[in-house]
C-alpha positions, 0 to 999 in steps of 0.5 A: 273891436271884438270879432264875437257877439253874444245873445241868448247863449249864442255866439256870432262872428263879425267880419268885413267884406271890403269888396261889398262894403258889408259886415257879415257873420255867422252863428257858431256852435250850432250843430248841423245848422248854418245861420248867417246875417249881414248889415251895413253898420255895426248896429245893423249886423248886431240887430240881424244877428239877434233877429236870426237867433230869435227866428231860430228859437221859434218853437213852431219853425221847422228847419226849412222855414227857419233857413228861408227866413234867415236867408 
């Protein structure tokens, strides 16, 4: 399984936390911004990654709003 996923030109990571039984990741290569996501299955974490990118790309979303929606 690859540890990277791609959507709309963005790259995300996928890692597993055994203690929480949770898949999680972050978007890489976005300067000055930390975008993370998580899910309990591959489908959930990929969906959360795509949703995070879509929120980040919203033209009306300022930085504070974007970070609150993703958290």
